C-alpha positions in Angstrom: 20.8 -0.1 19.1 17.9 2.1 20.0 14.4 1.9 21.5 11.3 3.9 22.1 7.7 3.9 23.1 4.7 4.2 20.8 1.7 5.3 22.8 -1.6 3.8 21.5 -5.2 4.5 22.6 -8.7 3.5 21.8 -11.1 6.4 21.2 -14.6 6.3 19.6 -14.1 2.7 18.5 -10.9 3.7 16.7 -7.2 3.1 17.4 -5.0 6.1 17.6 -1.2 6.4 18.0 0.7 9.3 19.5 3.6 10.5 17.3 6.2 13.2 18.0 7.7 15.5 15.3 11.4 16.1 15.2 12.0 19.8 15.8 13.6 21.7 12.8 17.4 21.4 13.0 19.5 22.7 10.1 21.3 19.8 8.4 19.2 17.1 10.1 17.5 15.1 7.4 14.7 13.9 9.8 13.7 17.5 10.7 9.9 17.8 10.8 9.5 14.0 10.4 7.2 12.0 12.8 8.0 8.9 14.8 7.6 7.3 18.2 9.4 8.6 21.3 12.8 7.0 21.4 16.5 7.2 20.6 19.8 5.5 21.0 20.9 3.4 24.0 23.5 4.5 26.5 26.4 2.1 27.2 25.1 -1.1 29.0 21.5 0.1 28.7 18.9 -2.6 27.8 16.3 -2.0 25.2 13.6 -1.6 27.9 15.7 0.9 29.9 16.5 2.9 26.8 12.8 3.0 25.7 11.7 4.1 29.2 14.4 6.8 29.5 13.9 8.1 26.0 10.1 7.9 26.3 10.1 9.9 29.5 12.5 12.5 28.2 10.8 13.1 24.8 7.3 13.2 26.1 8.2 15.5 29.0 6.9 12.7 31.2 3.4 13.1 30.0 2.9 9.3 30.0 4.9 8.7 33.1 8.4 8.8 34.6 11.2 6.5 33.5 10.2 4.1 36.3 6.5 4.0 35.5 7.2 3.7 31.8 9.4 0.7 32.5 6.3 -1.0 34.0 4.2 -0.1 31.0 6.9 -1.5 28.7 6.9 -4.8 30.6 3.1 -4.9 29.9 3.3 -3.6 26.3 0.8 -4.7 23.7 3.5 -5.3 21.1 7.3 -5.2 20.9 8.2 -4.3 17.3 11.8 -5.0 16.5 13.7 -3.8 13.4 17.3 -4.2 12.5 18.6 -1.5 14.9 15.6 -0.4 16.9 12.8 -1.7 19.1 9.5 0.1 19.5 7.3 -0.8 22.5 3.6 -0.2 21.9 2.1 0.9 25.2 -1.6 1.5 25.8 -2.4 4.9 27.3 -5.6 6.8 28.0 -6.7 9.0 25.1 -6.3 12.6 26.1 -7.0 15.1 23.3 -5.5 17.9 25.3 -2.0 16.5 25.4 -0.7 17.8 22.0 -1.7 21.3 22.8 -0.2 21.1 26.3 3.1 19.7 24.8 3.3 22.4 22.2 2.5 25.2 24.7 5.4 24.0 27.0 7.7 23.8 24.0 6.9 27.3 22.8 7.2 28.7 26.3 10.7 27.1 26.7 11.7 28.3 23.2 10.7 31.9 24.1 12.0 32.0 27.7 15.0 29.7 27.8 15.9 28.6 24.3 19.3 27.3 25.5 17.4 24.3 27.0 16.3 23.4 23.4 19.8 23.8 22.0 21.4 21.7 24.7 21.7 18.0 24.1 19.8 17.0 27.2 17.3 14.5 25.7 14.4 16.9 26.2 12.9 19.1 23.6 14.0 17.0 20.6 10.4 16.9 19.5 8.5 20.2 18.9 5.0 18.7 18.5 3.0 15.6 19.3 -0.2 14.5 17.9 -2.8 11.7 17.9 -3.2 10.0 14.5 -5.7 7.4 13.4 -3.7 4.2 12.8 -5.6 3.0 9.8 -4.7 6.2 7.9 -1.1 4.7 7.6 -2.2 1.4 6.2 -1.8 2.3 2.5 1.7 3.9 2.9 0.7 7.2 1.5 1.7 9.0 4.7 5.2 7.4 4.8 6.8 10.6 3.5 5.9 12.3 6.8 7.6 9.6 8.9 11.2 9.1 9.8 12.6 6.3 7.5 13.4 3.9 10.3 9.8 4.2 11.7 8.0 3.3 8.4 8.7 -0.4 9.0 7.3 -0.2 12.5 4.1 1.4 11.3 3.8 -1.2 8.6 4.1 -4.0 11.1 1.7 -2.4 13.5 -0.9 -1.9 10.7 -0.5 -5.6 9.7 -1.4 -6.5 13.3 -4.2 -4.0 14.1 -5.7 -2.5 10.9 -8.7 -4.2 9.4 
């Protein structure tokens, strides 16, 4: 089982979701595909604990520490379960600078200490993040850019929130 967080924000009367892009890894079929911020559970870890840990790691704590994300998960807008995964939709403040900050940090680490990216430490699995207008996913035309497991989550979220 796995779990993650899907940050969501209202901005200019629209609903945006924050997605992260899997960094390019040779042989990894989901390279350069977009999804929420999550991953597999550790032994004896609950869905909520997994989502908080993975969310903190994969966002470089831009939305909070593991502990503060745990509280956000308890107050989540939606819990979207699939067969092997749960995505917690958490409301955050819209900050248009986050994607550039994230990418700047990633590029700095890649240039100055690339071993941190190669190590399996939970951080730096995503090379980019971005705000995306939720309603743009409603027709399914953007599915090819999403990780396969995440397509059903987006479909369910659009059913709930898209006009």
